[in-house]
BAZA-763733 format. One record per atom (N, C-alpha, C): x, y, z; atom name; residue in three letters. Coordinates in Angstrom, 3 decimals. Each point is the difference from the previous one (the first is absolute). Example, Ala and Ser with C-alpha at 12.3 -4.5 7.8 and 13.67 -1.06 7.14 Angstrom:
2
        c1        c2        c3  at   aa
    13.190    -5.690     7.800   N  ala
    -0.890     1.190     0.000  CA  ala
     0.900     1.200     0.000   C  ala
    -0.350     1.050    -0.720   N  ser
     0.820     1.190     0.060  CA  ser
    -0.770     1.090     0.730   C  ser
% end
This chain:
156
        c1        c2        c3  at   aa
    86.896    93.627    98.247   N  unk
     0.088     1.339     0.521  CA  unk
     0.817     0.984    -0.779   C  unk
    -0.752     1.207    -0.318   N  unk
     0.628     0.895    -0.855  CA  unk
     0.161     1.436     0.812   C  unk
     1.220     0.286     0.290   N  unk
     0.239     1.259     0.613  CA  unk
     0.306     1.115    -1.059   C  unk
    -0.855     1.044    -0.164   N  unk
     0.259     0.989    -1.036  CA  unk
     0.968     1.133     0.608   C  unk
     0.588     0.571    -0.856   N  unk
     0.869     1.239     0.253  CA  unk
    -1.053     1.202     0.523   C  unk
     0.495     0.690     0.865   N  unk
    -0.867     1.040     0.483  CA  unk
     0.194     1.217    -0.923   C  unk
    -1.080     0.716    -0.283   N  unk
     0.090     1.262    -0.882  CA  unk
     0.200     0.999     1.030   C  unk
     1.100     0.837    -0.087   N  unk
     0.357     1.103     0.983  CA  unk
    -0.078     1.308    -0.694   C  unk
    -0.229     0.983     0.937   N  unk
    -0.034     1.351    -0.282  CA  unk
     1.484     0.329    -0.597   C  unk
     0.113     0.699    -1.214   N  unk
    -0.939     0.821    -0.646  CA  unk
    -0.699    -0.466    -1.198   C  unk
    -0.245    -1.337    -0.045   N  unk
    -0.548    -0.701    -1.130  CA  unk
    -1.410     0.656    -0.164   C  unk
    -0.306     0.531    -1.305   N  unk
    -1.281     0.667    -0.174  CA  unk
    -1.216    -0.973     0.151   C  unk
     0.161    -1.328     0.037   N  unk
    -1.034    -0.956     0.013  CA  unk
    -0.713     0.397     1.385   C  unk
     0.810     0.333     1.047   N  unk
    -0.606     0.198     1.349  CA  unk
    -0.868     1.177     0.069   C  unk
    -0.099     0.858    -0.930   N  unk
    -1.016     1.160     0.111  CA  unk
    -1.149    -0.141    -0.940   C  unk
    -0.139    -1.178    -0.633   N  unk
    -1.077    -0.134    -0.816  CA  unk
    -1.214    -0.669     0.774   C  unk
    -1.184     0.248    -0.464   N  unk
    -1.227    -0.644     0.775  CA  unk
    -0.207    -1.347    -0.588   C  unk
    -0.174    -0.969     0.871   N  unk
    -0.226    -1.439    -0.265  CA  unk
    -1.443    -0.120    -0.623   C  unk
    -0.139    -1.007    -0.978   N  unk
    -1.368    -0.193    -0.571  CA  unk
    -0.765    -1.088     0.902   C  unk
    -1.229     0.038    -0.050   N  unk
    -0.944    -0.867     0.676  CA  unk
     0.224    -1.355    -0.628   C  unk
    -0.108    -1.002     0.954   N  unk
     0.067    -1.382    -0.395  CA  unk
    -1.372    -0.565    -0.434   C  unk
    -0.187    -0.279    -1.192   N  unk
    -1.306    -0.532    -0.485  CA  unk
     0.065    -1.532    -0.451   C  unk
     1.178    -0.405    -0.129   N  unk
     0.247    -1.529    -0.410  CA  unk
     0.729    -0.571     1.019   C  unk
    -0.596    -1.218     0.668   N  unk
     0.709    -0.741     1.128  CA  unk
     0.401    -1.285    -0.688   C  unk
     0.802     0.101    -0.969   N  unk
     0.493    -1.300    -0.632  CA  unk
     1.390    -0.374     0.534   C  unk
     0.535    -1.085    -0.653   N  unk
     1.317    -0.494     0.436  CA  unk
     1.148     0.872     0.064   C  unk
    -0.081     1.029    -1.055   N  unk
     1.057     1.037    -0.058  CA  unk
    -0.127     0.934     1.199   C  unk
    -1.239     0.391     0.358   N  unk
    -0.055     0.726     1.275  CA  unk
     0.393    -0.752     1.203   C  unk
    -0.192    -1.239     0.122   N  unk
     0.353    -0.712     1.155  CA  unk
     1.388    -0.182     0.122   C  unk
     0.800    -0.017    -1.101   N  unk
     1.552    -0.008    -0.052  CA  unk
     0.453     1.363     0.596   C  unk
    -0.715     0.972    -0.289   N  unk
     0.430     1.472     0.500  CA  unk
    -0.190    -0.044     1.553   C  unk
    -1.111    -0.620     0.527   N  unk
    -0.297    -0.074     1.439  CA  unk
     1.066    -0.907     0.616   C  unk
     0.310    -1.109    -0.577   N  unk
     1.064    -0.933     0.488  CA  unk
     1.359     0.685     0.070   C  unk
     0.355     0.759    -1.061   N  unk
     1.277     0.712    -0.110  CA  unk
    -0.072     1.162     1.048   C  unk
    -1.037     0.689     0.314   N  unk
    -0.120     0.920     1.037  CA  unk
     0.221    -0.611     1.358   C  unk
    -0.633    -1.160     0.295   N  unk
     0.199    -0.589     1.311  CA  unk
     1.521    -0.554     0.108   C  unk
     0.533    -0.678    -0.923   N  unk
     1.371    -0.446    -0.014  CA  unk
     0.913     1.136     0.337   C  unk
    -0.157     1.117    -0.834   N  unk
     0.911     1.125     0.215  CA  unk
    -0.148     0.678     1.418   C  unk
    -1.205     0.164     0.417   N  unk
    -0.270     0.627     1.374  CA  unk
     0.632    -0.942     1.064   C  unk
    -0.172    -1.334    -0.047   N  unk
     0.573    -0.845     0.943  CA  unk
     1.616     0.056    -0.166   C  unk
     0.487    -0.029    -1.119   N  unk
     1.435     0.112    -0.156  CA  unk
     0.637     1.288     0.581   C  unk
    -0.753     1.015    -0.068   N  unk
     0.354     1.362     0.562  CA  unk
    -0.333     0.198     1.327   C  unk
    -0.662    -1.026     0.844   N  unk
    -0.298     0.034     1.217  CA  unk
    -0.842     1.249     0.245   C  unk
    -0.930     0.359    -0.863   N  unk
    -0.865     1.177     0.057  CA  unk
    -1.346    -0.351     0.453   C  unk
    -0.614     1.169     0.557   N  unk
    -1.418    -0.045     0.411  CA  unk
    -0.911    -0.050    -1.140   C  unk
     0.370     0.670    -1.071   N  unk
    -0.945     0.074    -1.149  CA  unk
     0.797     0.366    -1.268   C  unk
    -0.620    -0.153    -1.111   N  unk
     0.556     0.263    -1.392  CA  unk
    -1.249     0.143    -0.998   C  unk
     0.285     1.161    -0.814   N  unk
    -0.981     0.192    -0.981  CA  unk
     0.584    -0.340    -1.406   C  unk
    -0.997    -0.356    -0.911   N  unk
     0.431    -0.456    -1.303  CA  unk
     0.937     0.992    -0.756   C  unk
    -0.090     1.192     0.058   N  unk
     0.972     0.975    -0.757  CA  unk
     1.309    -0.189     0.529   C  unk
     0.246    -0.496     1.210   N  unk
     1.387    -0.148     0.562  CA  unk
     0.692    -1.197    -0.737   C  unk
    -0.743    -0.898    -0.657   N  unk
     0.697    -1.008    -0.769  CA  unk
    -0.309     0.166    -1.425   C  unk
    -0.481     1.182    -0.444   N  unk
    -0.082     0.399    -1.343  CA  unk
    -1.329    -0.193    -0.727   C  unk
    -0.922    -0.362     0.860   N  unk
    -1.430    -0.325    -0.532  CA  unk
    -0.856     1.115     0.424   C  unk
    -0.677     0.751    -0.997   N  unk
    -0.936     1.130     0.295  CA  unk
    -1.339    -0.544     0.090   C  unk
    -0.216    -0.879     1.123   N  unk
    -1.322    -0.589     0.278  CA  unk
    -0.353     0.380     1.346   C  unk
    -1.369     0.310     0.282   N  unk
    -0.414     0.398     1.467  CA  unk
    -0.043    -1.268     0.753   C  unk
     1.107    -0.436     0.451   N  unk
     0.003    -1.147     0.963  CA  unk
     1.302     0.116     0.852   C  unk
    -0.247    -0.350     1.320   N  unk
     1.046    -0.112     0.918  CA  unk
    -0.081    -1.050     0.885   C  unk
     1.086    -0.398     0.671   N  unk
    -0.140    -1.113     1.066  CA  unk
     0.616     0.575     1.351   C  unk
    -0.541    -0.596     1.097   N  unk
     0.429     0.395     1.332  CA  unk
     0.264    -1.357     0.823   C  unk
     1.031     0.034     0.796   N  unk
     0.323    -1.134     0.777  CA  unk
    -0.536     0.339     1.548   C  unk
    -1.120    -0.664     0.172   N  unk
    -0.705     0.395     1.304  CA  unk
     0.865    -0.356     1.211   C  unk
     0.691    -1.105     0.004   N  unk
     0.935    -0.434     1.058  CA  unk
     1.064     1.168     0.212   C  unk
     0.571     0.393    -1.060   N  unk
     1.105     0.967     0.178  CA  unk
    -0.529     1.326     0.334   C  unk
    -1.149     0.403    -0.218   N  unk
    -0.713     1.148     0.416  CA  unk
    -0.263    -0.089     1.455   C  unk
    -0.270    -1.141     0.484   N  unk
    -0.334    -0.188     1.462  CA  unk
     1.354    -0.081     0.851   C  unk
     1.167     0.128    -0.668   N  unk
     1.108    -0.004     0.721  CA  unk
     0.758    -1.196     0.086   C  unk
    -0.518    -1.015    -0.663   N  unk
     0.554    -1.300    -0.022  CA  unk
     1.225     0.008    -0.964   C  unk
     1.086    -0.345     0.436   N  unk
     1.313     0.053    -1.031  CA  unk
     0.292    -1.480    -0.406   C  unk
    -0.913    -0.953     0.235   N  unk
     0.371    -1.368    -0.495  CA  unk
    -0.016     0.067    -1.613   C  unk
     0.975    -0.840    -0.449   N  unk
     0.230     0.060    -1.534  CA  unk
    -0.867    -1.047    -0.661   C  unk
    -0.656    -0.853     0.680   N  unk
    -0.859    -0.934    -0.579  CA  unk
    -1.413     0.418     0.021   C  unk
    -0.574     0.260    -1.146   N  unk
    -1.361     0.506    -0.146  CA  unk
    -0.860    -1.050    -0.820   C  unk
    -1.354    -0.031     0.365   N  unk
    -0.812    -0.734    -0.791  CA  unk
    -0.975     0.889    -0.722   C  unk
    -0.615    -0.612    -1.062   N  unk
    -0.874     0.794    -0.778  CA  unk
    -1.051     0.797     0.700   C  unk
    -0.514    -0.561     1.123   N  unk
    -1.020     0.672     0.820  CA  unk
     0.569     1.314     0.607   C  unk
     1.414     0.079     0.092   N  unk
     0.477     1.262     0.591  CA  unk
     0.096     1.153    -1.059   C  unk
    -0.347    -0.308    -1.251   N  unk
     0.143     0.941    -1.092  CA  unk
    -1.355     0.601    -0.367   C  unk
    -0.122     1.125    -0.171   N  unk
    -1.345     0.838    -0.340  CA  unk
     0.357     0.710    -1.366   C  unk
    -0.835    -0.579    -0.983   N  unk
     0.109     0.547    -1.337  CA  unk
    -1.219     0.992    -0.200   C  unk
     0.368     1.262    -0.399   N  unk
    -1.050     0.925    -0.148  CA  unk
    -0.045     0.510    -1.384   C  unk
    -1.067    -0.021    -0.733   N  unk
    -0.120     0.411    -1.436  CA  unk
    -1.052     0.982    -0.196   C  unk
     0.290     1.012    -0.712   N  unk
    -0.989     1.117    -0.367  CA  unk
    -0.540     0.632     1.316   C  unk
     0.937     0.353     0.904   N  unk
    -0.376     0.600     1.309  CA  unk
    -0.689     1.494    -0.179   C  unk
    -0.937     0.117     0.823   N  unk
    -0.766     1.359     0.178  CA  unk
    -0.158     0.207     1.486   C  unk
     0.367     1.211     0.464   N  unk
    -0.106     0.407     1.390  CA  unk
    -1.365     0.772    -0.035   C  unk
    -1.006    -0.670     0.942   N  unk
    -1.382     0.579    -0.008  CA  unk
    -0.019     0.977     1.155   C  unk
     0.818    -0.095     1.068   N  unk
    -0.009     0.706     1.158  CA  unk
     1.290     0.214     0.598   C  unk
     0.268     1.159     0.501   N  unk
     1.281     0.303     0.765  CA  unk
    -0.202     0.797     1.181   C  unk
     0.682    -0.149     1.165   N  unk
    -0.215     0.890     1.098  CA  unk
     1.278     0.787     0.280   C  unk
     0.158     0.394     1.226   N  unk
     1.085     0.889     0.358  CA  unk
     1.296    -0.395    -0.572   C  unk
     0.754     1.167    -0.334   N  unk
     1.462    -0.142    -0.275  CA  unk
     0.987    -0.324     0.997   C  unk
     0.888    -0.712    -0.150   N  unk
     1.129    -0.222     0.894  CA  unk
     1.279     0.098    -0.812   C  unk
     1.203     0.316     0.710   N  unk
     1.289    -0.016    -0.670  CA  unk
     0.369    -1.521    -0.072   C  unk
     0.557    -0.235    -1.091   N  unk
     0.476    -1.291    -0.360  CA  unk
     1.543    -0.077    -0.529   C  unk
     1.037    -0.461     0.724   N  unk
     1.294    -0.016    -0.593  CA  unk
     0.024    -1.257    -0.898   C  unk
     0.321     0.191    -1.320   N  unk
     0.000    -1.163    -0.903  CA  unk
     1.264    -0.015    -0.888   C  unk
     0.204    -1.182    -0.410   N  unk
     1.015    -0.227    -1.004  CA  unk
    -0.553    -0.696    -1.202   C  unk
     0.709    -0.101    -1.019   N  unk
    -0.512    -0.703    -1.232  CA  unk
     1.192    -0.738    -0.747   C  unk
    -0.394    -1.141    -0.382   N  unk
     1.054    -0.825    -0.738  CA  unk
     0.513     0.690    -1.281   C  unk
    -0.829     0.764    -0.588   N  unk
     0.354     0.768    -1.211  CA  unk
     0.668     1.297     0.235   C  unk
     0.229     0.260     1.306   N  unk
     0.818     1.134     0.366  CA  unk
     1.013    -0.434     1.125   C  unk
     0.883    -0.775    -0.423   N  unk
     1.032    -0.658     1.047  CA  unk
     0.510     1.005     0.862   C  unk
     0.034    -0.246     1.235   N  unk
     0.656     0.858     1.076  CA  unk
    -0.791     1.208     0.239   C  unk
    -1.090     0.236    -0.524   N  unk
    -0.769     1.381     0.162  CA  unk
    -1.136    -0.277     1.001   C  unk
    -0.143     0.867     0.937   N  unk
    -1.247    -0.039     0.856  CA  unk
    -0.541     1.329     0.072   C  unk
    -1.496     0.128     0.031   N  unk
    -0.700     1.127     0.151  CA  unk
    -1.006    -0.117     0.984   C  unk
    -0.361     1.215     0.681   N  unk
    -1.172     0.007     0.803  CA  unk
    -1.117     0.631    -0.863   C  unk
    -0.963    -0.765    -0.141   N  unk
    -1.204     0.368    -0.709  CA  unk
    -1.311    -0.090     0.834   C  unk
    -1.046     0.598    -0.510   N  unk
    -1.345     0.105     0.624  CA  unk
    -0.839    -1.260    -0.591   C  unk
    -0.446    -0.826     0.836   N  unk
    -0.943    -1.112    -0.426  CA  unk
    -1.185    -0.026     0.857   C  unk
    -1.109    -0.583    -0.495   N  unk
    -1.153    -0.191     0.862  CA  unk
     0.321    -1.226     0.957   C  unk
    -0.336     0.239     1.178   N  unk
     0.009    -1.250     0.973  CA  unk
    -0.796    -1.020    -0.252   C  unk
    -1.193     0.285    -0.576   N  unk
    -0.966    -1.080    -0.299  CA  unk
    -0.634     0.175    -1.394   C  unk
    -0.255    -1.069    -0.758   N  unk
    -0.534     0.093    -1.306  CA  unk
    -0.918    -1.057    -0.239   C  unk
    -1.038     0.195    -0.864   N  unk
    -0.867    -1.150    -0.333  CA  unk
     0.429    -0.184    -1.609   C  unk
     0.260    -1.291    -0.236   N  unk
     0.522    -0.298    -1.383  CA  unk
    -1.035    -0.903    -0.750   C  unk
    -0.233     0.238    -1.198   N  unk
    -0.667    -0.922    -0.844  CA  unk
     0.994    -0.301    -1.246   C  unk
     0.022    -1.361    -0.160   N  unk
     0.943    -0.592    -0.979  CA  unk
    -0.496    -1.348    -0.246   C  unk
     0.938    -0.725    -0.885   N  unk
    -0.279    -1.386    -0.176  CA  unk
     1.382    -0.724     0.149   C  unk
    -0.003    -1.299     0.197   N  unk
     1.172    -0.748     0.099  CA  unk
     0.533    -0.490    -1.279   C  unk
     0.977    -0.871    -0.048   N  unk
     0.590    -0.479    -1.178  CA  unk
    -1.063    -0.959    -0.809   C  unk
    -0.950    -0.445     0.690   N  unk
    -1.065    -0.877    -0.604  CA  unk
    -1.233     0.757    -0.355   C  unk
     0.134     1.354     0.061   N  unk
    -1.030     0.916    -0.346  CA  unk
    -1.321     0.009     0.939   C  unk
     0.382    -0.483     1.203   N  unk
    -1.061    -0.093     1.256  CA  unk
     0.137     1.291     0.741   C  unk
    -1.286     0.492     0.294   N  unk
    -0.132     1.248     0.698  CA  unk
     0.823     0.097     1.313   C  unk
     0.623     1.193     0.203   N  unk
     0.736     0.215     1.325  CA  unk
    -0.488     1.213     0.519   C  unk
    -0.705     0.025     1.139   N  unk
    -0.465     1.236     0.567  CA  unk
     0.328     0.044     1.592   C  unk
     0.836     0.843     0.366   N  unk
     0.383     0.029     1.435  CA  unk
     0.536     1.239     0.465   C  unk
     0.005     0.186     1.298   N  unk
     0.581     1.214     0.649  CA  unk
     1.441    -0.399     0.381   C  unk
     0.855     0.831    -0.099   N  unk
     1.424    -0.193     0.399  CA  unk
     0.389     1.044     0.810   C  unk
     0.799    -0.070     1.108   N  unk
     0.539     1.032     0.795  CA  unk
     1.491    -0.165     0.262   C  unk
     0.601     1.004     0.490   N  unk
     1.334    -0.157     0.382  CA  unk
     0.950    -0.301    -1.127   C  unk
     1.009    -0.902     0.139   N  unk
     0.948    -0.320    -0.965  CA  unk
    -0.637    -0.541    -1.277   C  unk
    -1.008    -0.904     0.111   N  unk
    -0.535    -0.441    -1.296  CA  unk
    -0.627     1.171    -0.685   C  unk
    -0.636     0.890     0.587   N  unk
    -0.709     1.064    -0.663  CA  unk
     1.081     0.849    -0.694   C  unk
     1.091     0.241     0.633   N  unk
     1.174     0.826    -0.595  CA  unk
     0.469    -0.637    -1.184   C  unk
     0.398    -1.324     0.145   N  unk
     0.596    -0.798    -1.184  CA  unk
    -0.996    -0.020    -1.283   C  unk
    -1.265    -0.164     0.327   N  unk
    -0.981    -0.043    -1.123  CA  unk
     0.164     1.348    -0.667   C  unk
    -0.022     1.152     0.765   N  unk
     0.022     1.312    -0.574  CA  unk
     1.311     0.191    -0.803   C  unk
     1.067    -0.589     0.583   N  unk
     1.318     0.174    -0.691  CA  unk
    -0.006    -0.623    -1.283   C  unk
    -0.582    -1.305    -0.023   N  unk
     0.125    -0.802    -1.291  CA  unk
    -1.097     0.624    -0.971   C  unk
    -0.962     0.538     0.393   N  unk
    -1.043     0.580    -0.931  CA  unk
     0.717     1.233    -0.587   C  unk
     0.802     0.821     0.747   N  unk
     0.769     0.985    -0.522  CA  unk
     0.901    -0.478    -1.180   C  unk
     0.662    -1.159     0.337   N  unk
     0.815    -0.534    -1.051  CA  unk
    -0.828    -0.262    -1.380   C  unk
    -1.188    -0.552     0.249   N  unk
    -0.794    -0.241    -1.139  CA  unk
    -0.473     1.244    -0.828   C  unk
     0.032     1.145     0.732   N  unk
    -0.294     1.229    -0.464  CA  unk
     1.078     0.935    -0.549   C  unk
     1.073    -0.639    -0.029   N  unk
     1.322     0.720    -0.321  CA  unk
     0.337     1.021     0.987   C  unk
    -0.224    -0.155     1.215   N  unk
     0.337     0.981     1.032  CA  unk
     1.063    -0.753     0.846   C  unk
     1.226     0.672     0.190   N  unk
     0.969    -0.492     0.877  CA  unk
     0.162     0.807     1.307   C  unk
     0.661    -0.584     0.914   N  unk
     0.177     0.657     1.417  CA  unk
     0.460     1.314    -0.184   C  unk
     1.038     0.283    -0.965   N  unk
     0.474     1.339    -0.222  CA  unk
    -0.924     1.017    -0.508   C  unk
    -1.077    -0.499    -0.522   N  unk
    -1.086     0.915    -0.418  CA  unk
    -1.058     0.419     1.030   C  unk
     0.199    -0.776     1.218   N  unk
    -0.876     0.284     1.087  CA  unk
     0.602     0.978     1.038   C  unk
     1.289     0.431    -0.164   N  unk
     0.711     0.887     0.927  CA  unk
    -0.788     1.244     0.258   C  unk
% end
């Protein structure tokens, strides 16, 4: 288990656009494992690669934590790894009160789509195509912002 230090604002790495993942080798899988370990150590719902210093288009989500389960013991099936995400559809905007590990103690209300359709791959380069709504939709949009160098404070 490797827990990485979080990259926090005003580090300029956070405003850079992450690069597409083209190689799904051992080095990439180490980044994914580090993301998962760090997210779980921080008891977070999600974490994007730039937040641990990697400018790669990948983030992880903790499905049980998103569902409101505060259990500290998670299984691999509880983790969703999203690589090279593209939002194909968005519907109506809602207000979302959000925080970010890279902006400790800061919360902002931002507009997010209630429902999105996502196209991506997982850590094994297998296709992921699904519709997300509510909290899952909001978190996916938040993490994609991180990959695009957009912070909560940019959405005010």
